[in-house]
C-alpha positions as CSV (number, residue, x, y, z in Angstrom):
1,M,-21.0,0.0,8.8
2,A,-21.2,-3.6,7.5
3,C,-18.3,-5.8,6.8
4,E,-18.3,-8.2,3.9
5,R,-16.5,-10.8,5.8
6,Q,-15.7,-11.4,9.5
7,Y,-12.3,-13.0,10.0
8,S,-11.6,-15.4,12.8
9,Q,-8.6,-17.4,11.4
10,Y,-5.0,-16.3,11.4
11,L,-4.0,-14.0,8.5
12,S,-0.9,-15.0,6.6
13,E,1.8,-12.5,5.6
14,G,0.5,-12.6,2.1
15,E,-3.1,-11.8,3.3
16,L,-1.8,-8.9,5.4
17,Q,0.1,-7.5,2.5
18,A,-3.0,-7.7,0.3
19,I,-5.1,-6.0,3.0
20,T,-2.6,-3.1,3.1
21,R,-2.2,-2.9,-0.7
22,K,-5.9,-2.8,-1.4
23,T,-6.8,-0.4,1.4
24,L,-4.0,2.0,0.4
25,Q,-5.0,1.7,-3.3
26,H,-8.5,2.8,-2.4
27,Y,-7.1,5.9,-0.6
28,D,-4.7,6.7,-3.4
29,E,-7.4,6.5,-6.0
30,N,-9.8,8.7,-4.0
31,A,-7.3,11.1,-2.4
32,S,-8.7,14.3,-3.8
33,S,-12.4,13.4,-3.1
34,F,-11.4,12.2,0.4
35,C,-9.7,15.5,1.1
36,E,-12.6,17.5,-0.2
37,G,-15.1,15.5,1.9
38,T,-13.1,15.7,5.2
39,I,-11.3,19.1,5.0
40,H,-14.0,20.9,7.0
41,H,-14.6,18.2,9.6
42,D,-14.3,19.7,13.1
43,V,-12.1,17.5,15.3
44,M,-11.0,20.1,17.8
45,Q,-12.7,18.1,20.5
46,N,-10.2,15.3,19.7
47,I,-7.2,17.6,19.4
48,N,-8.0,19.3,22.7
49,A,-8.5,15.9,24.4
50,L,-5.0,15.0,23.4
51,L,-3.3,18.3,24.2
52,A,-5.0,18.7,27.6
53,E,-3.4,15.5,28.9
54,I,0.2,16.1,27.8
55,S,2.6,17.1,30.6
56,G,5.3,19.7,30.4
57,S,5.5,23.0,28.5
58,P,4.6,23.4,24.8
59,P,5.4,23.2,22.0
60,Y,4.7,19.5,21.9
61,R,6.0,17.0,19.4
62,I,2.9,15.2,18.0
63,L,2.8,12.2,15.7
64,D,-0.3,12.5,13.5
65,F,-0.7,8.8,12.8
66,G,-2.7,8.3,9.6
67,C,-2.5,12.0,8.8
68,G,-4.3,11.7,5.5
69,P,-4.1,14.9,3.4
70,G,-2.8,16.9,6.3
71,R,-5.8,18.7,7.8
72,D,-4.9,18.1,11.4
73,L,-1.2,18.8,10.9
74,I,-2.2,22.3,9.8
75,Q,-4.2,22.7,13.0
76,F,-1.4,21.5,15.2
77,V,1.0,24.0,13.6
78,A,-1.5,26.8,14.0
79,L,-1.6,26.0,17.7
80,G,2.1,26.3,18.0
81,H,3.1,22.6,18.2
82,E,5.6,20.5,16.2
83,P,3.7,17.8,14.4
84,V,5.0,15.0,12.2
85,G,2.6,13.2,9.9
86,L,2.6,9.5,9.0
87,D,0.6,7.8,6.3
88,G,0.9,4.7,4.1
89,S,-0.7,6.4,1.1
90,P,1.8,8.1,-1.2
91,A,-0.9,10.4,-2.5
92,F,-1.8,11.5,1.0
93,V,1.8,12.0,2.0
94,D,2.4,14.3,-0.9
95,M,-0.7,16.3,-0.2
96,A,0.1,16.6,3.5
97,R,3.6,17.8,2.9
98,Q,2.4,20.4,0.5
99,S,-0.5,21.6,2.6
100,S,1.2,21.7,6.0
101,G,4.9,22.2,5.3
102,C,5.5,19.5,7.9
103,E,7.7,16.4,7.9
104,V,5.5,13.5,6.8
105,L,6.6,9.9,6.9
106,L,5.6,7.4,4.3
107,Q,5.2,4.2,6.3
108,D,3.0,1.2,6.3
109,F,1.1,0.8,9.6
110,L,2.3,-2.8,9.7
111,A,6.0,-1.9,9.1
112,L,6.6,1.1,11.4
113,D,10.1,2.5,11.9
114,L,9.8,5.2,14.6
115,A,12.3,6.9,16.9
116,A,12.1,5.7,20.5
117,S,10.9,8.1,23.2
118,H,10.5,10.9,20.7
119,F,6.9,12.2,20.8
120,D,4.9,13.9,23.5
121,G,1.7,12.7,21.9
122,V,0.3,10.4,19.2
123,F,-2.9,11.5,17.5
124,A,-4.5,8.5,15.8
125,N,-7.7,9.9,14.5
126,A,-9.6,7.5,12.3
127,S,-6.6,5.3,11.5
128,L,-5.9,2.4,13.9
129,F,-9.2,0.7,13.0
130,H,-7.5,-0.3,9.7
131,V,-5.0,-2.5,11.6
132,P,-6.1,-6.2,11.6
133,K,-6.8,-7.4,15.2
134,Q,-3.9,-9.9,15.2
135,E,-1.4,-7.1,14.3
136,L,-2.8,-4.5,16.7
137,P,-0.7,-5.5,19.8
138,R,2.6,-4.9,17.9
139,V,1.4,-1.6,16.3
140,L,0.3,-0.3,19.7
141,Q,3.6,-1.4,21.1
142,A,5.4,0.6,18.4
143,L,3.4,3.7,19.4
144,W,4.2,3.0,23.1
145,E,7.9,2.9,22.3
146,T,7.9,6.2,20.3
147,L,6.2,8.1,23.1
148,K,8.2,9.8,25.8
149,T,7.7,9.0,29.4
150,D,4.1,9.8,30.4
151,G,3.3,10.5,26.7
152,V,-0.3,10.5,25.6
153,L,-2.1,8.4,22.9
154,F,-5.4,9.6,21.4
155,A,-7.4,7.2,19.3
156,S,-10.7,7.6,17.6
157,N,-12.2,4.7,15.7
158,P,-15.6,3.7,14.3
159,R,-17.2,1.5,16.9
160,G,-19.0,-1.8,16.4
161,N,-19.4,-5.3,17.8
162,N,-15.8,-6.4,17.2
163,Q,-16.3,-7.4,13.6
164,E,-13.4,-7.4,11.1
165,G,-13.3,-7.4,7.4
166,W,-13.8,-5.4,4.2
167,S,-16.1,-2.4,4.0
168,D,-16.2,0.1,1.1
169,K,-13.0,-1.4,-0.4
170,R,-11.2,-0.7,2.9
171,Y,-10.3,-3.2,5.6
172,G,-11.4,-2.3,9.1
173,C,-11.9,-3.5,12.6
174,F,-14.9,-2.2,14.6
175,H,-14.2,-2.6,18.3
176,D,-16.5,-2.0,21.2
177,L,-15.1,-0.2,24.2
178,E,-14.3,-3.2,26.3
179,K,-12.3,-5.0,23.6
180,W,-10.5,-1.9,22.6
181,R,-9.6,-1.2,26.3
182,G,-8.1,-4.7,26.5
183,Y,-5.8,-4.2,23.6
184,V,-4.6,-0.8,24.7
185,I,-4.1,-1.7,28.4
186,E,-2.2,-4.8,27.4
187,A,0.1,-2.6,25.3
188,G,1.1,-0.5,28.4
189,F,-1.3,2.4,28.6
190,K,-3.7,3.7,31.3
191,E,-7.0,5.1,30.2
192,L,-7.6,8.8,30.9
193,Q,-11.0,9.3,29.3
194,H,-13.3,8.1,26.6
195,Y,-16.3,9.6,24.8
196,Y,-18.5,9.1,21.8
197,R,-18.8,11.4,18.7
198,P,-20.4,13.4,17.3
199,R,-21.2,15.1,20.6
200,G,-24.7,16.2,21.4
201,R,-26.4,13.3,19.6
202,P,-28.1,10.2,21.0
203,C,-25.8,7.2,21.6
204,D,-27.1,5.3,18.5
205,Q,-26.1,8.3,16.4
206,Q,-22.6,8.5,17.7
207,P,-20.6,6.0,15.6
208,W,-17.1,7.1,16.8
209,L,-15.4,6.0,20.0
210,A,-12.6,8.3,21.2
211,T,-10.2,7.3,23.9
212,V,-7.2,9.0,25.6
213,W,-4.4,7.0,27.2
214,R,-1.1,7.7,29.1
215,K,2.0,5.6,28.6
216,I,2.8,3.5,31.7
217,E,6.4,2.5,32.2
218,S,5.8,-0.5,34.5
219,R,3.2,-3.2,34.6
220,D,3.2,-2.8,38.4
221,T,1.5,0.6,38.0
222,W,-1.3,-0.6,35.7
223,C,-4.8,-0.4,37.2
């Protein structure tokens, strides 16, 4: 997945707002076709990877971060959990509310307002790669804060060689495993596992990097 431009300089507030506006405009304008193209994608491997690591007894409160039209919210409800969606696209939020019956928050990824220590897990499937690198630490910190003690973060992103820029009218960052690890560990998480998708294919045909993390309360326990 090629980027039209690789950024190395600091992005101004105006540039960040433009990135958000243009990316969300693309999703709003293509919401129906996006839903039709992704509704049958099987991400149970990712859902199971998150749920398997959450402590305590279900049902679990799950934040579906970047929930899109609501496909995975429906699955979490079917499994007996209590998901809440979040997306920055008004079209997606409307679709997700109607399809799932769940609470769905309309929030810009760069302006999150989340309850502290509220969720057992955060499911960020194909969403965090839209966050510019310079803003990723504070977004990850917001997700850390909204998780309960020992809460679990799942993230799946298209992998790359740490390039950043515009691709298909959407802004994205394409991290390799080591760079991605650095960001998430610095935010206060311990890695539980990682794998590449789709499973069963050669490495060069697995464009998605999936990682699972546990919230760590003290830097002294990081390793």
